[in-house]
N, C-alpha and C positions, 0 to 999 in steps of 0.2 A: 504493499499500500504505499502511496508518495501523494504527500499534501504540498502543491505547490504554493507560489504567491499568488496574491489576488491578481486576478488577470487585468484590471482596470490599473493597479500601479506600474505591470509590464508594459500594457499598450501605452499608458502615459509615458513612459520612458522613449520609447518609440518614437511617440509623437513628437516630443521633444528634439529628437535625432534628428527627424525630417526636416522640422522648423528649422534648426539650423542649416542644415544643407540647404535649403531654400533660401535663407539668409545670404548665406556665403555665394550662391549662383547668382542672386539681386545684386549684390555688392560687385560682384566680377561683371556682370554684365553693364552696370554704370560707370565703371571707373576704370576697369581693364587692367587694373596694377592691384597686386598683394601686397597688403600693410601688416604689420604686426598685430593687428585686432582680427584680419581675415585668418590668420593662422592660428590665432587664439580660438578663434570660433570652429575652424576644422579639426582643430585637438578637441574640443567639446564633443563636436557632432561625433568623430569615433568613438571617443569615451562613453557616450549614451548609447551608441550602436554595440558596442561591446557588452557594457551592462543589460541591454534587451537579450544578447544571445545569452549571456549567462544565466540570466534568469529563465530564459526558455529550457535550456540543458540540463540544469543544475535543480533539482528539487530542495526545497527548505527543509524538510524531514522525509524522512523512510522509515518504514515501520519491518523489521525482519523478524524472524523466528525467536532470536536471543535478544534484541535491543532495538531501540531508537536510535536513528542517526541523525544527527543535526548537523547540516552541511552550512560550513562559511567560506568565504574566500580564504582567511588565513587561518583556519582550524575548524577539524572536522571533530565533533563530539559525539562519543558514542556511552547510551545510558542501558545499563541491564535493564530489562523488565523485571526481574524479580527484585529489583532496589525500589519501584515504584510503589508508593502507598495508596495513591487515588488521583481520581482525576476531578477537576475542578472545571465548573463550566462559567462562564458570564452569563 
C-alpha cells in the first residue's frame, strides 16, 4: 500500500514550473538577451520540474509486511509495525 502526496500540491508544483517557463519565453521574446534574472528564472523552473518529478515517482509512505517506510529526500525512516501502539485520526 502506498500513500502519495496530495495531487493538488503536486500539480500546483507543475503549474508553477510551467508559469516560470512561460515567463522566461515571454522575456526572451521581448528582449532577445539573457540576463541574470532570466537565468535565475530558468533555475527555478528546473527546480520545480524536478520537484514535480520527485513527488510523482516517490511515495511519501509505504506499508510493507513488517514496517512503515517514510521516504524523504535526505533520510528514509523505517518504523516497525510491532512498535506501533495505535492510530489517531483527525
